[in-house]
All heavy atoms as an XYZ file, in Angstrom:
698
protein
N     172.304     45.940    -54.095
C     171.295     45.492    -53.193
C     170.306     46.595    -52.887
O     169.496     46.413    -52.004
C     171.969     44.927    -51.975
C     172.759     43.687    -52.238
S     173.278     42.625    -50.838
C     173.794     43.676    -49.602
N     170.435     47.669    -53.580
C     169.553     48.839    -53.412
C     168.074     48.432    -53.668
O     167.750     47.712    -54.580
C     169.917     49.965    -54.340
C     169.224     51.247    -54.053
C     169.757     52.369    -54.912
C     169.116     53.645    -54.566
N     169.643     54.760    -55.300
N     167.214     48.822    -52.700
C     165.840     48.494    -52.789
C     165.508     47.114    -52.128
O     164.348     46.768    -51.988
N     166.541     46.382    -51.818
C     166.351     45.057    -51.189
C     166.651     45.051    -49.681
O     166.186     44.237    -48.985
C     167.205     44.033    -51.866
C     166.902     43.828    -53.382
C     167.997     42.899    -53.995
C     165.499     43.172    -53.531
N     167.540     45.974    -49.317
C     167.959     46.002    -47.902
C     168.553     47.427    -47.587
O     168.775     48.221    -48.479
C     168.970     44.895    -47.630
S     170.561     45.071    -48.558
N     168.733     47.626    -46.324
C     169.519     48.812    -45.907
C     170.831     48.285    -45.276
O     170.900     47.135    -44.869
C     168.725     49.669    -44.872
C     168.512     49.059    -43.521
C     167.769     49.976    -42.519
O     166.577     49.978    -42.558
O     168.504     50.673    -41.795
N     171.852     49.098    -45.274
C     173.140     48.619    -44.810
C     173.912     49.770    -44.189
O     173.536     50.953    -44.356
C     173.973     47.982    -45.894
C     174.274     48.859    -47.017
C     175.354     49.702    -47.143
C     173.539     49.049    -48.232
N     175.302     50.367    -48.371
C     174.202     49.973    -49.020
C     172.340     48.470    -48.697
C     173.689     50.354    -50.293
C     171.868     48.861    -49.922
C     172.539     49.765    -50.709
N     174.907     49.384    -43.456
C     175.855     50.358    -42.905
C     177.234     50.119    -43.469
O     177.715     48.987    -43.399
C     175.884     50.151    -41.360
C     174.459     50.286    -40.762
C     174.538     50.810    -39.336
N     173.196     51.158    -38.933
C     172.591     50.526    -37.901
N     173.191     49.616    -37.275
N     171.343     50.884    -37.597
N     177.802     51.154    -44.016
C     179.112     51.087    -44.569
C     180.078     50.926    -43.419
O     180.129     51.757    -42.514
C     179.452     52.293    -45.458
C     180.868     52.200    -45.989
C     178.452     52.375    -46.611
N     180.954     49.877    -43.465
C     181.897     49.708    -42.364
C     182.924     50.813    -42.355
O     183.416     51.243    -43.378
C     182.562     48.356    -42.630
C     181.903     47.813    -43.846
C     181.020     48.795    -44.425
N     183.256     51.345    -41.155
C     184.256     52.326    -41.077
C     185.547     51.693    -40.412
O     186.593     52.271    -40.502
C     183.819     53.424    -40.096
O     183.398     52.937    -38.851
C     182.656     54.220    -40.737
N     185.416     50.500    -39.887
C     186.524     49.759    -39.333
C     186.012     48.333    -39.120
O     184.876     48.008    -39.262
C     186.940     50.332    -37.981
N     186.956     47.471    -38.845
C     186.588     46.096    -38.532
C     186.533     45.206    -39.775
O     187.059     45.562    -40.809
N     185.784     44.084    -39.623
C     185.771     43.154    -40.712
C     184.387     42.633    -41.003
O     184.138     41.599    -41.547
C     186.654     41.971    -40.387
C     186.330     41.278    -39.040
S     187.558     40.028    -38.681
C     186.957     39.545    -37.085
N     183.317     43.398    -40.622
C     181.951     43.010    -40.792
C     181.119     44.037    -41.526
O     181.323     45.185    -41.423
C     181.261     42.794    -39.458
C     181.951     41.793    -38.592
C     182.552     42.180    -37.412
C     182.082     40.407    -38.972
C     183.211     41.256    -36.586
C     182.740     39.540    -38.170
C     183.295     39.909    -36.964
N     180.258     43.508    -42.386
C     179.260     44.358    -43.120
C     177.932     43.929    -42.585
O     177.523     42.727    -42.635
C     179.432     44.014    -44.628
C     178.430     44.757    -45.461
C     178.578     46.084    -45.770
C     177.304     44.072    -45.987
C     177.696     46.724    -46.579
C     176.372     44.716    -46.792
C     176.611     46.053    -47.089
N     177.160     44.900    -42.077
C     175.828     44.658    -41.561
C     174.794     45.163    -42.543
O     174.938     46.227    -43.055
C     175.622     45.452    -40.250
C     176.379     44.870    -39.083
C     177.671     45.181    -38.733
C     175.893     43.909    -38.122
N     177.973     44.458    -37.615
C     176.912     43.718    -37.217
C     174.712     43.253    -37.971
C     176.814     42.800    -36.133
C     174.574     42.369    -36.896
C     175.582     42.168    -35.980
N     173.738     44.337    -42.720
C     172.640     44.762    -43.568
C     171.291     44.170    -43.095
O     171.284     43.189    -42.342
C     172.824     44.387    -45.031
C     172.835     42.903    -45.369
C     171.704     42.383    -45.854
C     173.935     42.154    -45.198
C     171.654     40.993    -46.181
C     173.914     40.789    -45.468
C     172.774     40.227    -45.987
N     170.250     44.831    -43.458
C     168.893     44.413    -43.033
C     167.976     44.348    -44.214
O     167.784     45.353    -44.880
C     168.343     45.377    -41.982
C     166.969     44.993    -41.454
C     166.477     45.863    -40.310
C     165.987     47.180    -40.858
N     165.271     47.979    -39.823
N     167.394     43.198    -44.543
C     166.475     43.078    -45.641
C     165.250     43.972    -45.420
O     164.887     44.233    -44.261
C     166.052     41.614    -45.621
C     167.088     40.894    -44.848
C     167.664     41.866    -43.848
N     164.615     44.364    -46.516
C     163.386     45.146    -46.412
C     162.353     44.317    -45.549
O     162.452     43.130    -45.418
C     162.777     45.478    -47.781
C     163.737     46.396    -48.542
C     162.475     44.228    -48.643
N     161.380     45.026    -45.013
C     160.425     44.436    -44.055
C     159.714     43.192    -44.578
O     159.440     42.291    -43.734
C     159.406     45.452    -43.597
N     159.530     43.042    -45.800
C     158.773     41.863    -46.321
C     159.630     40.636    -46.369
O     159.106     39.550    -46.587
C     158.227     42.181    -47.723
O     159.298     42.440    -48.632
N     160.912     40.759    -46.150
C     161.823     39.626    -46.208
C     162.224     39.273    -44.824
O     162.731     40.114    -44.048
C     163.095     39.946    -47.063
C     162.689     40.286    -48.472
C     164.073     38.758    -47.041
C     163.836     40.780    -49.318
N     162.113     37.998    -44.445
C     162.572     37.491    -43.122
C     163.995     37.150    -43.167
O     164.394     36.335    -43.999
C     161.688     36.323    -42.669
C     160.239     36.788    -42.416
C     159.426     35.562    -41.862
C     158.091     36.024    -41.406
N     156.986     35.661    -42.169
N     164.781     37.645    -42.280
C     166.251     37.373    -42.235
C     166.538     35.882    -42.085
O     167.512     35.372    -42.645
C     166.912     38.193    -41.242
O     166.475     37.869    -39.916
N     165.702     35.166    -41.311
C     165.950     33.744    -41.129
C     165.864     32.980    -42.481
O     166.593     32.053    -42.739
C     165.023     33.128    -40.071
C     163.568     33.131    -40.513
C     165.426     31.742    -39.664
N     164.937     33.451    -43.354
C     164.823     32.809    -44.662
C     166.055     33.085    -45.550
O     166.450     32.252    -46.330
C     163.567     33.337    -45.390
C     162.282     32.794    -44.696
C     161.056     33.414    -45.345
O     161.093     34.467    -46.018
O     159.963     32.798    -45.152
N     166.609     34.311    -45.421
C     167.784     34.622    -46.138
C     168.924     33.727    -45.713
O     169.623     33.133    -46.597
C     168.181     36.118    -45.893
C     169.494     36.465    -46.574
C     167.076     37.057    -46.308
N     169.092     33.535    -44.399
C     170.160     32.659    -43.869
C     169.978     31.260    -44.367
O     170.947     30.610    -44.862
C     170.242     32.721    -42.335
C     171.172     31.660    -41.823
C     170.595     34.127    -41.819
N     168.792     30.745    -44.360
C     168.521     29.347    -44.766
C     168.841     29.136    -46.264
O     169.467     28.163    -46.628
C     167.085     28.951    -44.478
C     166.813     28.815    -42.971
C     165.354     28.733    -42.668
O     164.489     28.967    -43.459
N     165.082     28.282    -41.419
N     168.364     30.061    -47.078
C     168.611     29.923    -48.536
C     170.069     30.016    -48.891
O     170.593     29.334    -49.710
C     167.762     30.971    -49.324
C     166.297     30.573    -49.505
C     165.594     31.767    -50.192
C     166.127     29.305    -50.281
N     170.758     30.974    -48.207
C     172.190     31.173    -48.543
C     173.010     29.975    -48.024
O     173.942     29.601    -48.701
C     172.667     32.485    -47.924
C     172.254     33.705    -48.631
C     172.549     34.991    -47.856
C     172.795     33.796    -50.025
N     172.636     29.419    -46.938
C     173.349     28.254    -46.382
C     173.282     27.099    -47.348
O     174.307     26.372    -47.577
C     172.760     27.823    -45.030
C     173.593     26.863    -44.207
C     175.001     27.360    -44.006
C     172.935     26.637    -42.846
N     172.181     26.926    -48.034
C     172.055     25.898    -49.078
C     173.013     26.071    -50.239
O     173.350     25.162    -50.957
C     170.598     25.827    -49.638
C     169.629     25.320    -48.611
C     168.210     25.262    -49.202
C     167.224     24.804    -48.177
N     165.804     24.839    -48.702
N     173.425     27.384    -50.403
C     174.391     27.758    -51.436
C     175.841     27.988    -50.906
O     176.606     28.645    -51.509
C     173.908     28.994    -52.167
C     172.690     28.753    -53.008
O     172.822     28.187    -54.110
N     171.520     29.021    -52.473
N     176.028     27.529    -49.699
C     177.368     27.550    -49.076
C     177.843     28.936    -48.740
O     179.034     29.271    -48.731
C     178.431     26.779    -49.859
C     178.023     25.326    -50.024
C     179.086     24.561    -50.797
C     178.624     23.129    -50.865
N     179.543     22.309    -51.573
N     176.868     29.856    -48.460
C     177.207     31.181    -47.964
C     176.582     31.304    -46.602
O     175.424     31.088    -46.345
C     176.617     32.298    -48.843
C     176.824     33.669    -48.266
C     177.213     32.174    -50.270
N     177.434     31.578    -45.582
C     177.008     31.677    -44.261
C     176.962     33.108    -43.753
O     178.004     33.812    -43.778
C     177.947     30.818    -43.303
C     177.588     30.818    -41.793
C     176.235     30.220    -41.576
C     178.679     30.056    -41.063
N     175.779     33.528    -43.271
C     175.667     34.812    -42.662
C     175.256     34.594    -41.205
O     174.627     33.599    -40.861
C     174.458     35.603    -43.295
C     174.697     36.048    -44.750
C     173.446     36.759    -45.222
C     175.866     36.991    -44.840
N     175.606     35.535    -40.404
C     175.242     35.412    -38.998
C     174.025     36.295    -38.678
O     174.049     37.490    -38.952
C     176.381     35.829    -38.078
N     172.928     35.697    -38.132
C     171.825     36.512    -37.707
C     172.194     37.526    -36.619
O     172.965     37.177    -35.744
C     170.799     35.486    -37.189
C     171.224     34.161    -37.757
C     172.725     34.267    -37.913
N     171.686     38.718    -36.695
C     172.043     39.784    -35.745
C     171.760     39.433    -34.319
O     172.465     39.901    -33.422
N     170.703     38.609    -34.054
C     170.354     38.354    -32.653
C     171.480     37.592    -31.940
O     171.572     37.565    -30.720
C     169.067     37.616    -32.486
C     168.922     36.335    -33.197
C     168.039     36.439    -34.425
O     167.822     37.584    -34.961
O     167.543     35.404    -34.845
N     172.424     36.965    -32.689
C     173.557     36.295    -32.046
C     174.463     37.275    -31.319
O     175.210     36.887    -30.476
C     174.423     35.529    -33.063
C     173.770     34.315    -33.641
C     172.521     33.884    -33.267
C     174.474     33.554    -34.532
C     171.940     32.738    -33.795
C     173.934     32.372    -35.102
C     172.655     31.980    -34.733
N     174.349     38.548    -31.635
C     175.298     39.565    -31.152
C     174.635     40.616    -30.261
O     175.215     41.674    -29.967
C     176.015     40.243    -32.313
C     176.643     39.218    -33.190
C     175.952     38.854    -34.383
C     177.785     38.577    -32.879
C     176.488     37.860    -35.217
C     178.337     37.565    -33.730
C     177.637     37.283    -34.912
N     173.352     40.340    -29.950
C     172.617     41.336    -29.078
C     173.134     41.361    -27.683
O     173.326     40.316    -27.076
C     171.140     41.042    -29.143
C     170.522     41.349    -30.515
C     169.073     40.909    -30.597
C     168.212     41.447    -29.556
N     166.810     41.072    -29.801
N     173.228     42.536    -27.135
C     173.703     42.657    -25.723
C     172.549     42.572    -24.712
O     172.743     42.275    -23.601
C     174.441     43.972    -25.548
N     171.342     42.812    -25.164
C     170.208     42.773    -24.248
C     169.336     41.572    -24.498
O     169.520     40.761    -25.439
C     169.386     44.029    -24.354
C     168.846     44.266    -25.748
O     168.764     43.361    -26.534
N     168.491     45.504    -26.087
N     168.410     41.315    -23.654
C     167.555     40.112    -23.656
C     166.124     40.519    -23.934
O     165.208     39.986    -23.283
C     167.683     39.402    -22.327
C     169.044     38.869    -21.959
C     169.474     37.741    -22.971
O     168.641     36.952    -23.328
O     170.699     37.603    -23.139
N     165.882     41.372    -24.908
C     164.474     41.804    -25.179
C     163.644     40.769    -25.952
O     162.433     41.015    -26.164
C     164.438     43.204    -25.858
C     165.087     43.143    -27.192
O     165.472     42.130    -27.713
O     165.259     44.241    -27.784
N     164.242     39.705    -26.352
C     163.527     38.585    -27.091
C     162.969     39.029    -28.407
O     162.034     38.305    -28.868
C     162.474     37.933    -26.149
C     163.167     37.216    -25.005
O     164.186     36.617    -25.124
N     162.550     37.276    -23.821
N     163.339     40.102    -28.979
C     162.859     40.488    -30.280
C     163.876     40.037    -31.317
O     165.099     40.421    -31.216
C     162.651     41.990    -30.405
C     161.594     42.515    -29.473
N     160.393     41.891    -29.298
C     161.624     43.599    -28.693
C     159.705     42.627    -28.459
N     160.410     43.669    -28.027
N     163.447     39.228    -32.294
C     164.422     38.792    -33.273
C     164.922     39.992    -34.095
O     164.182     40.900    -34.402
C     163.632     37.797    -34.214
C     162.235     38.023    -33.841
C     162.119     38.637    -32.521
N     166.145     39.964    -34.438
C     166.759     41.001    -35.229
C     166.691     40.698    -36.730
O     166.931     39.553    -37.102
C     168.246     41.169    -34.828
O     168.885     42.102    -35.699
N     166.387     41.678    -37.508
C     166.364     41.507    -38.927
C     167.779     41.718    -39.542
O     168.030     41.414    -40.709
C     165.385     42.471    -39.603
C     163.920     42.007    -39.502
C     163.660     40.760    -40.324
O     163.694     39.648    -39.744
N     163.472     40.883    -41.596
N     168.667     42.267    -38.769
C     170.004     42.551    -39.236
C     170.808     41.303    -39.417
O     170.686     40.281    -38.659
C     170.746     43.525    -38.241
C     170.259     44.875    -38.359
C     169.261     45.427    -37.621
C     170.679     45.911    -39.264
N     169.041     46.715    -37.981
C     169.899     47.022    -38.989
C     171.672     45.969    -40.235
C     170.084     48.236    -39.730
C     171.797     47.132    -40.939
C     171.057     48.265    -40.683
N     171.671     41.215    -40.453
C     172.566     40.116    -40.744
C     173.962     40.641    -40.777
O     174.203     41.786    -41.190
C     172.157     39.504    -42.096
C     170.747     38.866    -42.113
C     170.305     38.676    -43.529
C     170.793     37.584    -41.350
N     174.903     39.789    -40.438
C     176.309     40.164    -40.368
C     177.073     39.331    -41.394
O     177.024     38.126    -41.315
C     176.853     40.013    -39.030
C     178.286     40.563    -38.877
C     178.756     40.435    -37.486
N     179.436     39.176    -37.297
C     180.164     38.840    -36.283
N     180.349     39.701    -35.231
N     180.751     37.677    -36.182
N     177.843     39.975    -42.296
C     178.676     39.320    -43.241
C     180.148     39.659    -42.890
O     180.457     40.815    -42.786
C     178.354     39.831    -44.625
C     179.216     39.383    -45.820
C     179.104     37.847    -45.992
C     178.839     40.124    -47.112
N     180.937     38.629    -42.772
C     182.398     38.865    -42.501
C     183.135     38.894    -43.804
O     182.881     38.052    -44.695
C     182.911     37.722    -41.643
O     184.372     37.869    -41.498
N     184.018     39.864    -43.976
C     184.784     39.907    -45.242
C     186.269     39.930    -44.997
O     187.010     40.187    -45.878
C     184.369     41.193    -46.027
C     184.546     42.513    -45.242
C     185.764     43.103    -45.192
C     183.467     43.019    -44.614
C     185.905     44.315    -44.525
C     183.593     44.218    -43.899
C     184.789     44.870    -43.840
N     186.706     39.450    -43.815
C     188.129     39.522    -43.490
C     189.035     38.538    -44.240
O     190.124     38.799    -44.524
C     188.346     39.380    -41.996
O     187.819     38.154    -41.573
N     188.487     37.333    -44.511
C     189.280     36.295    -45.107
C     188.954     35.968    -46.530
O     189.520     35.123    -47.183
C     189.205     34.986    -44.323
C     189.765     35.142    -42.906
C     188.946     35.180    -41.819
C     191.157     35.221    -42.676
C     189.499     35.337    -40.520
C     191.680     35.389    -41.476
C     190.860     35.431    -40.371
N     187.944     36.697    -47.063
C     187.473     36.388    -48.467
C     188.296     37.155    -49.495
O     188.663     38.293    -49.274
C     186.027     36.737    -48.559
N     188.493     36.505    -50.601
C     189.077     37.186    -51.768
C     188.058     38.094    -52.400
O     186.824     37.877    -52.303
C     189.576     36.128    -52.781
C     190.590     35.214    -52.290
C     190.952     34.208    -53.359
C     191.774     33.073    -52.852
N     191.841     31.947    -53.709
N     188.488     39.163    -53.052
C     187.559     40.094    -53.692
C     186.579     39.398    -54.656
O     185.378     39.671    -54.593
C     188.335     41.173    -54.454
C     188.926     42.241    -53.540
O     188.538     42.320    -52.346
N     189.840     43.008    -54.046
N     187.045     38.464    -55.449
C     186.133     37.765    -56.344
C     185.119     36.926    -55.576
O     183.923     36.776    -56.013
C     186.897     36.965    -57.407
C     187.896     35.974    -56.844
C     189.298     36.519    -56.688
O     189.517     37.748    -56.740
O     190.170     35.676    -56.402
N     185.545     36.326    -54.477
C     184.574     35.604    -53.662
C     183.524     36.503    -53.023
O     182.350     36.153    -52.933
C     185.312     34.767    -52.569
C     186.199     33.699    -53.100
O     185.895     33.215    -54.282
O     187.151     33.283    -52.438
N     183.934     37.659    -52.586
C     182.986     38.605    -52.027
C     182.001     39.057    -53.058
O     180.811     39.209    -52.788
C     183.727     39.856    -51.448
C     184.360     39.703    -50.095
C     185.173     40.909    -49.736
C     183.334     39.501    -49.057
N     182.509     39.363    -54.278
C     181.628     39.832    -55.370
C     180.590     38.688    -55.700
O     179.398     38.987    -55.845
C     182.453     40.156    -56.597
C     183.191     41.471    -56.413
C     184.154     41.766    -57.573
O     184.148     41.024    -58.582
O     184.939     42.704    -57.447
N     181.055     37.483    -55.732
C     180.113     36.366    -56.021
C     179.098     36.182    -54.872
O     177.940     35.932    -55.121
C     180.956     35.064    -56.221
N     179.600     36.321    -53.625
C     178.730     36.203    -52.480
C     177.645     37.277    -52.441
O     176.486     36.996    -52.212
N     178.090     38.501    -52.694
C     177.122     39.618    -52.728
C     176.046     39.416    -53.860
O     174.907     39.729    -53.652
C     177.822     40.993    -52.737
C     176.854     42.131    -53.043
C     178.616     41.251    -51.450
N     176.597     38.946    -54.999
C     175.655     38.652    -56.104
C     174.628     37.635    -55.708
O     173.431     37.794    -56.005
C     176.391     38.220    -57.330
N     175.023     36.594    -55.009
C     174.129     35.539    -54.574
C     173.160     36.049    -53.504
O     171.992     35.757    -53.558
C     174.910     34.332    -54.046
C     174.114     33.163    -53.605
C     173.276     32.658    -54.772
C     175.020     32.056    -53.100
N     173.658     36.885    -52.628
C     172.784     37.479    -51.569
C     171.743     38.318    -52.244
O     170.556     38.236    -51.930
C     173.626     38.401    -50.549
C     174.524     37.423    -49.722
C     172.715     39.216    -49.707
C     175.516     38.204    -48.903
N     172.099     39.104    -53.286
C     171.177     39.927    -54.017
C     170.131     39.070    -54.717
O     168.912     39.388    -54.718
C     171.862     40.824    -55.066
O     172.684     41.744    -54.403
N     170.549     37.977    -55.276
C     169.652     37.069    -56.020
C     168.620     36.476    -55.002
O     167.418     36.437    -55.289
C     170.457     35.984    -56.652
C     169.637     34.946    -57.410
C     170.534     33.935    -58.030
C     169.687     32.824    -58.724
N     170.564     31.762    -59.345
N     169.096     36.066    -53.830
C     168.190     35.473    -52.836
C     167.233     36.569    -52.303
O     166.042     36.315    -52.164
C     169.032     34.878    -51.635
C     168.165     34.643    -50.445
C     169.680     33.644    -52.102
N     167.698     37.755    -52.064
C     166.847     38.879    -51.641
C     165.769     39.148    -52.652
O     164.560     39.346    -52.289
C     167.633     40.118    -51.271
C     168.529     40.021    -50.078
C     169.406     41.251    -49.954
C     167.730     39.795    -48.767
N     166.124     39.194    -53.945
C     165.160     39.448    -54.989
C     164.099     38.292    -55.004
O     162.937     38.635    -55.186
C     165.812     39.615    -56.345
C     166.418     40.978    -56.586
C     166.823     41.129    -58.055
N     167.827     40.182    -58.498
C     169.139     40.303    -58.284
N     169.590     41.343    -57.615
N     170.018     39.416    -58.727
N     164.572     37.114    -54.897
C     163.633     35.948    -54.875
C     162.640     36.026    -53.687
O     161.459     35.865    -53.919
C     164.448     34.649    -54.829
C     163.584     33.418    -54.760
C     164.375     32.167    -54.673
C     163.462     30.940    -54.608
N     164.222     29.698    -54.504
N     163.138     36.337    -52.581
C     162.269     36.442    -51.390
C     161.330     37.609    -51.472
O     160.177     37.528    -51.002
C     163.113     36.473    -50.105
C     163.851     35.108    -49.754
C     164.789     35.372    -48.573
C     162.808     34.013    -49.417
N     161.772     38.724    -52.001
C     160.977     39.896    -52.150
C     159.796     39.632    -53.103
O     158.734     40.157    -52.879
C     161.778     41.115    -52.539
C     160.962     42.399    -52.557
C     161.836     43.576    -52.901
C     160.989     44.870    -52.825
N     161.789     46.030    -53.239
N     160.035     38.830    -54.137
C     158.984     38.637    -55.149
C     157.983     37.630    -54.686
O     156.898     37.455    -55.262
C     159.608     38.164    -56.457
O     160.216     36.846    -56.309
N     158.289     36.822    -53.601
C     157.327     35.850    -53.107
C     156.202     36.475    -52.371
O     156.172     37.412    -51.733
C     158.031     34.794    -52.190
C     158.874     33.886    -53.016
O     158.750     33.781    -54.210
N     159.749     33.229    -52.330
């Protein structure tokens, strides 16, 4: 996903956080992936403050997924990010 987003490598827990490059809207990522049965949580769902600024960060849970499902999901996320970046 290099060049398509920035991310934070998890040090604990069960979530992987990433943010698409500025030209990609996170809400579009969520909508396209949902059509492909991949659900990501928009970052604003987890904000502690009320600044009303939408978050570009997305949260992917990996606690219950098999490795092959994660690999397929990340490949699909990359495909969607590339598609949105080229638009």
